[in-house]
C-alpha positions as CSV (number, residue, x, y, z in Angstrom):
1,M,18.3,210.1,2.8
2,R,15.7,211.8,0.6
3,R,16.3,209.4,-2.2
4,L,16.1,206.4,0.3
5,A,12.9,207.7,1.7
6,A,11.4,208.2,-1.8
7,T,12.4,204.7,-2.7
8,L,10.9,203.2,0.4
9,L,7.7,205.2,-0.2
10,A,7.5,203.9,-3.8
11,L,8.0,200.3,-2.6
12,F,5.3,200.7,0.0
13,A,2.9,202.1,-2.6
14,V,3.6,199.2,-5.0
15,G,3.1,196.7,-2.1
16,A,-0.2,198.4,-1.1
17,Q,-1.4,198.4,-4.7
18,A,-0.4,194.7,-5.1
19,D,-2.4,193.8,-2.0
20,T,-5.6,195.4,-3.4
21,L,-7.6,192.4,-4.8
22,R,-9.4,193.0,-8.1
23,I,-12.7,191.0,-7.9
24,A,-15.1,190.7,-10.8
25,T,-18.8,190.7,-10.0
26,G,-22.1,191.8,-11.5
27,E,-25.5,193.3,-10.7
28,L,-27.7,191.2,-8.5
29,P,-29.4,193.5,-5.9
30,P,-29.5,193.3,-3.0
31,Y,-26.6,190.9,-2.9
32,A,-24.2,192.7,-5.4
33,T,-24.9,196.1,-6.8
34,Q,-23.4,199.5,-7.6
35,T,-26.6,201.2,-6.3
36,R,-25.9,200.5,-2.6
37,P,-23.2,202.1,-0.4
38,D,-22.0,198.7,0.7
39,Q,-22.2,197.4,-2.9
40,G,-24.6,194.7,-1.7
41,M,-24.9,192.2,1.2
42,A,-22.8,189.5,-0.3
43,L,-20.0,191.8,-1.5
44,A,-20.0,193.5,1.9
45,I,-19.3,190.1,3.5
46,V,-16.5,189.3,1.0
47,R,-14.9,192.7,1.6
48,R,-15.0,192.5,5.4
49,A,-13.6,188.9,5.4
50,F,-10.7,189.9,3.3
51,E,-10.1,193.1,5.4
52,L,-9.9,191.0,8.6
53,V,-6.8,189.2,7.1
54,G,-5.1,192.3,5.6
55,H,-6.4,192.5,2.1
56,K,-8.2,195.4,0.4
57,V,-10.9,194.7,-2.2
58,E,-11.8,196.5,-5.4
59,Y,-14.9,195.4,-7.2
60,H,-15.4,195.6,-11.0
61,F,-18.9,195.2,-12.2
62,L,-19.4,193.3,-15.5
63,P,-22.0,191.1,-17.1
64,W,-22.0,187.9,-15.1
65,T,-21.0,185.6,-17.9
66,R,-18.0,187.8,-18.7
67,A,-17.0,188.1,-15.0
68,Q,-16.9,184.3,-14.8
69,S,-15.1,183.7,-18.1
70,E,-12.4,186.4,-17.4
71,T,-11.9,185.1,-13.9
72,K,-11.4,181.6,-15.3
73,A,-8.8,183.0,-17.7
74,G,-7.0,184.6,-14.7
75,L,-7.7,188.2,-15.6
76,W,-9.2,188.8,-12.1
77,D,-8.0,187.7,-8.6
78,A,-11.5,186.3,-8.0
79,S,-15.2,186.7,-8.6
80,A,-18.2,186.9,-6.3
81,H,-20.7,185.5,-5.6
82,W,-21.6,182.2,-7.3
83,G,-23.6,179.0,-6.6
84,A,-21.6,175.8,-6.4
85,S,-22.4,174.1,-9.7
86,E,-20.5,171.0,-10.8
87,Q,-18.9,172.9,-13.6
88,R,-17.6,175.6,-11.2
89,R,-16.2,173.0,-8.9
90,R,-14.2,171.7,-11.9
91,D,-13.1,175.1,-13.2
92,F,-12.4,177.1,-10.0
93,L,-11.3,177.0,-6.4
94,L,-14.5,177.6,-4.3
95,S,-14.5,179.3,-0.9
96,D,-16.5,178.3,2.1
97,N,-20.1,179.4,2.0
98,I,-20.7,183.2,2.0
99,L,-24.4,183.0,2.5
100,T,-27.3,180.6,1.7
101,E,-29.8,181.9,-0.8
102,Q,-33.5,181.0,-0.8
103,W,-34.7,180.0,-4.3
104,L,-38.4,179.5,-4.8
105,L,-41.0,179.5,-7.6
106,V,-42.7,182.8,-8.4
107,H,-46.0,182.6,-10.3
108,R,-49.2,184.6,-11.1
109,R,-51.7,184.3,-8.3
110,A,-54.3,183.2,-10.9
111,I,-52.3,179.9,-11.2
112,K,-53.0,177.7,-8.2
113,L,-49.5,176.3,-8.0
114,D,-49.1,173.2,-5.9
115,W,-46.0,171.2,-6.3
116,Q,-44.1,168.6,-4.3
117,Q,-41.4,167.6,-6.8
118,L,-40.1,169.2,-10.0
119,S,-42.0,166.7,-12.3
120,D,-45.2,168.3,-11.0
121,L,-44.3,171.4,-13.0
122,K,-44.7,169.7,-16.4
123,P,-47.9,171.5,-17.3
124,Y,-46.3,174.9,-17.0
125,T,-43.8,177.0,-19.0
126,L,-40.9,177.9,-16.8
127,G,-38.6,180.9,-17.4
128,Y,-35.0,180.3,-16.7
129,V,-31.7,182.3,-17.0
130,R,-29.1,180.3,-18.9
131,D,-26.1,181.1,-16.6
132,Y,-27.9,180.5,-13.3
133,T,-27.1,177.5,-11.1
134,Y,-30.6,176.4,-9.9
135,T,-30.2,172.6,-9.1
136,P,-28.7,169.7,-11.1
137,E,-32.2,168.1,-11.2
138,F,-33.8,171.2,-12.6
139,W,-31.2,171.4,-15.4
140,A,-31.5,167.7,-16.2
141,L,-35.3,167.8,-16.6
142,L,-35.0,170.9,-18.8
143,Q,-32.4,169.3,-21.0
144,K,-34.4,166.1,-21.3
145,G,-37.4,168.1,-22.3
146,E,-39.4,166.8,-19.3
147,L,-39.9,170.5,-18.3
148,R,-41.0,173.2,-20.7
149,G,-38.5,176.1,-20.5
150,D,-38.3,179.6,-21.8
151,N,-34.8,181.1,-22.0
152,T,-35.0,184.5,-20.3
153,P,-32.2,187.1,-20.2
154,D,-32.6,188.0,-16.5
155,D,-35.0,188.0,-13.6
156,L,-36.5,191.4,-14.4
157,I,-37.6,190.3,-17.8
158,G,-38.8,187.0,-16.3
159,L,-41.1,188.9,-13.9
160,R,-42.4,191.0,-16.8
161,K,-43.0,187.8,-18.8
162,L,-45.0,186.4,-15.8
163,L,-47.3,189.4,-15.8
164,L,-47.8,189.2,-19.5
165,G,-48.6,185.5,-19.3
166,R,-45.7,184.5,-21.6
167,I,-44.4,182.2,-18.8
168,D,-46.2,180.6,-15.9
169,V,-43.4,180.1,-13.3
170,L,-40.1,181.7,-12.6
171,P,-37.5,180.2,-10.3
172,A,-36.0,183.2,-8.4
173,E,-34.1,184.0,-5.2
174,R,-36.5,185.4,-2.6
175,N,-34.7,188.7,-1.8
176,V,-33.7,189.3,-5.5
177,A,-37.4,189.0,-6.5
178,C,-38.6,191.2,-3.7
179,D,-36.1,193.9,-4.6
180,L,-36.9,193.8,-8.3
181,L,-40.7,194.0,-7.6
182,H,-40.2,196.9,-5.2
183,R,-38.0,198.9,-7.6
184,N,-39.5,198.2,-11.0
185,F,-43.3,197.5,-10.6
186,K,-46.3,199.3,-9.4
187,P,-47.9,197.8,-6.3
188,A,-50.9,196.6,-8.2
189,E,-48.6,194.7,-10.7
190,A,-46.6,193.1,-7.9
191,A,-49.8,192.1,-6.1
192,Q,-50.6,189.8,-9.1
193,L,-47.6,187.6,-8.3
194,A,-47.0,185.1,-5.5
195,A,-44.2,182.8,-4.4
196,H,-44.8,179.2,-3.5
197,P,-43.3,178.6,0.1
198,R,-41.6,175.4,-0.9
199,L,-37.9,176.1,-1.6
200,L,-36.3,174.8,-4.8
201,T,-33.5,173.7,-2.6
202,D,-32.6,174.3,1.0
203,S,-28.9,174.2,0.5
204,F,-28.1,176.9,-2.1
205,T,-24.7,178.0,-0.9
206,T,-22.7,180.8,-2.5
207,H,-19.0,181.2,-3.0
208,L,-16.0,183.3,-4.0
209,I,-14.4,181.6,-7.0
210,L,-10.7,181.8,-7.9
211,P,-8.7,180.7,-11.0
212,P,-6.8,177.5,-9.9
213,Q,-4.0,178.1,-12.4
214,V,-2.9,181.3,-10.8
215,P,-0.2,180.4,-8.1
216,R,-1.6,183.0,-5.6
217,S,-5.1,181.7,-5.7
218,A,-4.6,178.9,-3.1
219,L,-3.2,181.4,-0.6
220,L,-6.0,183.9,-1.2
221,L,-8.5,181.2,-0.8
222,A,-7.0,180.2,2.6
223,D,-6.9,183.8,3.7
224,F,-10.5,184.4,2.7
225,N,-11.8,181.3,4.5
226,R,-9.9,182.4,7.6
227,G,-11.3,185.9,7.4
228,L,-14.8,184.6,6.8
229,K,-14.5,182.3,9.9
230,K,-13.5,185.3,12.0
231,L,-16.4,187.3,10.6
232,Q,-18.9,184.6,11.4
């Protein structure tokens, strides 16, 4: 009986471990971060949605590019959270919308930015992060040379470039920009920057991405969408 009990306990432990999903992610406060108890607003939603359908979640923080490439290779169960670019729709299974981000244009107050369409930004140097989604139109204009871009490693460096006058405009997510300004800049520095109220897009949805070649991914996707619907 003792041996049987030990075997059952071992099997239960293996089953519990197998049901702990390993999700790759990266630093993007306040949505995904190791600095908050909930690990960020978006990651908290993903965790709770999976919990509602019986899955535990374990986050692994990596550089974003690595998180995406390793998930594509099937090294992680999933990755969170990502914009719905055309390439990701080709390479991954995408969940229902986790949350809709608000992308706008940050600039120095000394620049009287007034834009109605992206082509109005031709006179300015725009910072951009290579792995960000932005919008298809934004990327097309950059690639055609119709917008002048400055490849920037991340948003924090982009904000510093703005203050130094090395770029004129930085597309950024509203809450991410506010968080970075609050934690990394003096109030007098932050006061030199403003955000144009016009959104870059009003439909920037974000998603859990899963590797399609892994047999379990389709089931996990269905489970997550079901949990997300319950949570909503």
